[in-house]
C-alpha positions in Angstrom: -0.2 2.3 -10.8 2.8 2.2 -8.4 6.4 1.7 -9.6 5.6 2.0 -13.3 8.6 1.6 -15.5 8.1 4.9 -17.3 10.5 6.8 -19.6 8.9 10.3 -19.2 8.1 12.6 -16.4 5.4 15.0 -17.5 2.0 15.0 -15.9 0.2 14.2 -19.1 1.9 10.9 -19.4 1.5 10.0 -15.7 -2.2 10.4 -16.3 -2.1 8.4 -19.5 -0.2 5.7 -17.6 -3.0 5.7 -15.0 -5.6 5.1 -17.8 -3.6 2.3 -19.2 -3.3 0.7 -15.8 -7.1 0.7 -15.5 -7.6 -0.9 -18.9 -5.0 -3.5 -18.4 -6.0 -4.3 -14.8 -2.7 -3.3 -13.3 -2.3 -2.3 -9.7 -4.6 0.4 -8.3 -4.3 -0.3 -4.6 -2.1 1.9 -2.5 1.5 0.8 -2.1 3.4 0.9 1.2 7.1 0.3 1.7 6.6 -0.3 5.5 3.7 -2.8 4.9 5.1 -5.0 7.6 4.4 -2.2 10.2 1.1 -1.1 8.6 -0.8 -4.3 8.1 -4.3 -3.1 8.9 -4.2 -0.9 5.9 -4.3 -3.9 3.6 -5.7 -6.7 5.8 -8.9 -6.3 7.9 -8.2 -9.5 9.9 -5.3 -7.7 11.6 -7.7 -5.6 13.7 -7.1 -6.2 17.4 -3.9 -8.3 16.8 -1.7 -6.1 18.9 -3.9 -6.7 21.9 -4.1 -2.9 22.8 -5.6 0.2 21.4 -3.2 1.0 18.5 -3.0 4.1 16.3 -0.9 4.3 13.2 -0.4 7.3 10.8 1.6 7.1 7.6 2.6 9.6 4.9 4.2 8.6 1.6 5.6 10.9 -1.0 6.5 9.1 -4.2 8.8 10.1 -7.1 9.8 13.5 -5.6 10.5 15.9 -8.4 8.0 14.5 -10.9 5.0 16.7 -11.5 1.8 15.0 -10.4 3.6 12.3 -8.6 1.7 10.1 -6.1 1.1 11.2 -2.5 -0.6 8.9 0.1 -1.8 9.4 3.6 -3.3 6.7 5.8 -4.6 6.5 9.4 -5.6 3.3 11.2 -7.0 2.7 14.7 -7.9 -0.7 16.1 -8.5 -2.4 19.4 -9.4 -5.8 20.8 -12.9 -6.4 22.3 -14.8 -9.2 24.0 -11.7 -10.5 26.0 -9.6 -10.2 22.8 -11.7 -12.6 20.9 -12.6 -9.9 18.4 -11.1 -6.8 17.0 -12.6 -3.7 15.5 -11.1 -0.6 13.9 -11.2 2.2 11.4 -8.9 2.9 8.4 -8.9 6.1 6.4 -6.7 7.1 3.5 -6.1 9.6 0.7 -4.2 8.6 -2.4 -3.5 11.1 -5.2 -1.7 11.0 -8.6 -1.9 13.9 -11.0 -5.5 15.0 -11.4 -6.8 11.8 -9.8 -7.5 11.2 -6.1 -9.1 8.4 -4.1 -10.3 9.0 -0.6 -11.6 6.1 1.4 -12.7 4.9 4.8 -13.0 1.2 5.9 -14.4 -0.3 9.1 -12.7 -3.6 9.8 -13.9 -6.4 12.1 -12.0 -9.5 13.0 -12.9 -12.7 14.9 -10.0 -14.4 16.6 -9.6 -18.1 17.4 -6.8 -19.7 19.4 -5.1 -22.5 17.5 -2.7 -23.2 20.4 -1.2 -21.6 23.5 0.6 -19.0 21.4 -0.9 -19.1 17.9 -4.0 -17.2 16.8 -6.1 -17.4 13.7 -8.0 -14.2 12.8 -10.7 -13.9 10.2 -11.7 -10.4 9.1 -14.2 -8.5 7.0 -14.5 -4.8 6.3 -17.1 -2.4 4.8 -15.8 0.7 3.1 -16.7 3.7 1.1 -14.5 5.3 -1.6 -14.7 8.7 -3.2 -12.9 8.6 -6.6 -12.2 11.8 -8.5 -10.5 11.4 -11.9 -10.6 14.9 -13.5 -9.0 13.9 -16.8 -10.4 16.9 -18.6 -8.0 19.1 -16.6 -4.9 17.5 -18.2 -3.2 20.1 -20.4 -1.5 19.7 -23.8 -3.7 17.0 -25.2 -5.6 17.0 -28.6 -9.1 18.4 -28.5 -11.8 15.8 -28.9 -9.7 13.0 -27.4 -12.2 10.5 -26.0 -10.2 10.0 -22.8 -9.6 13.7 -22.0 -12.8 15.4 -23.4 -14.7 15.2 -20.1 -16.8 12.1 -20.8 -14.4 10.0 -18.8 -14.2 12.2 -15.7 -15.3 10.5 -12.5 -16.5 12.2 -9.3 -18.5 9.6 -7.4 -18.8 7.6 -4.1 -18.5 3.8 -4.4 -19.2 1.2 -1.7 -16.9 -1.7 -1.2 -16.0 -4.6 1.1 -13.0 -6.7 1.9 -11.9 -9.9 3.6 -8.8 -11.3 5.1 -7.1 -14.0 7.2 -4.1 -13.6 9.6 -2.3 -16.4 11.5 0.4 -15.3 14.0 2.4 -16.2 17.1 5.4 -14.7 18.8 7.7 -15.8 16.0 5.9 -15.8 12.7 2.9 -14.6 10.8 1.0 -15.4 7.5 -1.7 -13.3 6.0 -4.0 -13.2 3.0 -6.4 -10.5 2.0 -8.6 -9.0 -0.7 -9.2 -5.4 0.5 -11.8 -4.6 -2.2 -14.1 -7.3 -3.5 -16.5 -5.1 -5.6 -15.2 -4.2 -9.0 -17.1 -0.9 -9.4 -17.5 0.5 -12.9 -16.0 4.0 -13.0 -16.5 5.2 -16.6 -16.6 4.1 -20.3 -15.6 5.7 -23.6 -15.2 4.9 -27.3 -11.8 4.9 -29.0 -11.3 3.8 -32.5 -14.7 2.2 -32.6 -14.0 0.1 -29.5 -15.5 0.6 -26.1 -13.2 0.8 -23.1 -14.4 0.5 -19.5 -12.5 1.7 -16.5 -13.3 0.0 -13.2 -11.9 -0.9 -9.8 -10.1 -4.2 -9.9 -9.9 -6.9 -7.3 -6.4 -7.2 -5.7 -5.0 -10.1 -3.8 -2.3 -9.8 -1.1 -0.3 -12.4 0.7 2.3 -11.5 3.3 4.4 -13.6 5.6 7.4 -13.2 7.9 9.2 -14.6 10.9 11.8 -13.7 13.6 15.0 -15.6 14.3 17.7 -14.9 16.9 17.6 -14.0 20.6 19.3 -11.6 22.9 20.3 -8.2 21.6 20.1 -9.1 17.9 17.1 -10.5 16.0 16.5 -10.9 12.3 13.1 -10.5 10.7 12.7 -11.5 7.1 9.3 -10.8 5.4 7.7 -10.8 2.0 4.5 -9.7 0.3 3.0 -10.9 -3.0 0.4 -8.8 -4.9 -1.7 -10.0 -7.7 -4.3 -8.5 -10.0 -5.9 -10.4 -12.9 -4.2 -9.4 -16.2 -1.0 -8.1 -14.6 2.3 -9.8 -13.6 2.8 -10.8 -10.0 4.2 -8.1 -7.7 6.8 -9.1 -5.1 8.4 -7.3 -2.1 11.2 -8.9 -0.2 12.4 -7.4 3.1 14.8 -8.1 5.9 15.1 -6.1 9.2 17.7 -6.4 11.9 16.5 -5.5 15.4 19.1 -4.3 17.9 18.1 -4.5 21.6 14.5 -4.5 20.6 14.8 -0.8 20.1 16.3 -0.1 16.7 15.6 -1.8 13.4 17.6 -1.3 10.2 16.6 -3.1 7.1 16.1 -3.1 3.4 13.7 -4.3 0.6 13.6 -4.9 -3.1 10.4 -4.5 -5.1 9.1 -5.8 -8.3 5.8 -4.0 -9.1 2.9 -5.4 -11.2 2.9 -2.8 -13.9 5.9 -2.5 -16.3 4.8 -0.6 -19.3 8.2 -0.8 -21.1 8.2 -4.6 -21.1 11.3 -4.7 -19.0 11.5 -7.3 -16.2 13.5 -5.6 -13.5 13.3 -4.8 -9.8 12.0 -1.3 -9.8 13.0 -0.1 -6.3 15.5 -0.6 -3.6 14.3 0.5 -0.2 16.0 1.4 3.0 14.0 1.2 6.3 14.7 2.5 9.8 12.4 1.9 12.8 12.9 3.2 16.3 11.0 2.0 19.4 11.2 5.2 21.4 9.1 3.9 24.3 7.1 0.7 24.8 4.1 2.7 23.4 5.7 4.9 20.7 7.3 3.8 17.5 8.5 5.9 14.5 9.6 4.7 11.2 11.1 6.0 7.9 11.8 4.4 4.5 13.6 5.7 1.5 12.9 4.2 -2.0 15.5 4.5 -4.6 13.8 4.1 -8.0 15.8 1.8 -10.4 13.6 2.2 -13.4 14.1 4.6 -16.4 12.0 7.2 -14.5 15.2 7.8 -12.5 17.6 8.0 -15.4 19.4 11.2 -16.4 18.2 10.9 -19.9 14.5 10.1 -20.2 14.4 9.8 -24.0 13.0 12.2 -26.5 11.5 14.5 -23.8 15.0 15.1 -22.3 13.7 15.7 -18.8 17.1 15.0 -17.4 15.7 13.5 -14.1 18.6 13.1 -11.8 16.6 11.4 -9.0 13.1 10.5 -8.1 13.2 9.3 -4.5 10.3 8.3 -2.4 10.0 9.1 1.3 7.6 7.4 3.7 7.2 8.2 7.4 5.2 6.2 10.0 4.1 6.9 13.6 2.5 4.4 15.9 1.2 5.0 19.4 -0.3 2.2 21.5 -2.5 3.5 24.3 -2.9 0.2 26.1 -5.0 -0.4 29.2 -2.0 -0.9 31.5 1.7 -1.6 31.3 1.0 -5.3 31.5 -0.8 -5.1 28.2 2.0 -3.5 26.2 4.1 -6.4 25.0 7.7 -5.5 24.4 8.8 -6.3 21.8 6.0 -6.7 19.3 7.4 -7.7 15.9 4.1 -8.3 14.1 
């Protein structure tokens, strides 16, 4: 439900778009612009990969100025155990859009195998629990008796889930694949025009890869992430970051999301990213998404919302406690 190519800005239509995404199996998973610095949030096999006790907090505020726009908070903590042969962690998040909110917690576990002197293969699993609240009956300005908004489609339940992942990395490159939620829980069902519609959680597939080139004071780190859900187009993120003196990173991304309700085939966001390694243990990051879809146009069609800008802000904080200075590897690109 992220990056939809909408031509309206009212909350009623944000919610309607959410329902459409459930029916058409479009993206439901949380979207992050700084995915390359927040890997554990989408791949359990990353647990313990940084070789120290690592804490990451992130806040994302999407489509500022649009009523009911998405807001996301995530927190991850992970560490290696058993002489770094395993990794464990915890991941918690809250994702809200309009009158819908999903709050979840995952417990990832990874088993790590050396493929060479510098290359590690990590296989991960996670168990999780989601609380999903879709209070569609609270949406205003809809016709009475509408099967979607009359209360029969409201959801307020806990759902178990599980995920798997794989992550291969060395000092210069990484490749990861994950399915954060394997169980397609049924959320609700309703009748519309004599036809039954079922809303459910959908299985999402993520692949991400990146590498570092250069040496000395300047290094370049390209990366990409692919997102796929059955019944929806392929989503693609392309990113490049420039690291200066292993302290400052400036980069940018372009994004093509899975759901494009208008039928247009366009890049729906251009992203600027800034990362600062304040100390060997502390990193801060910020990204700004410029929305290039019709949601950001000055004239949004017959509703005449005159939206002059719908930016997205995302902030990240990482602290690595470590067990000693020799355990903090500087720099750590992945």
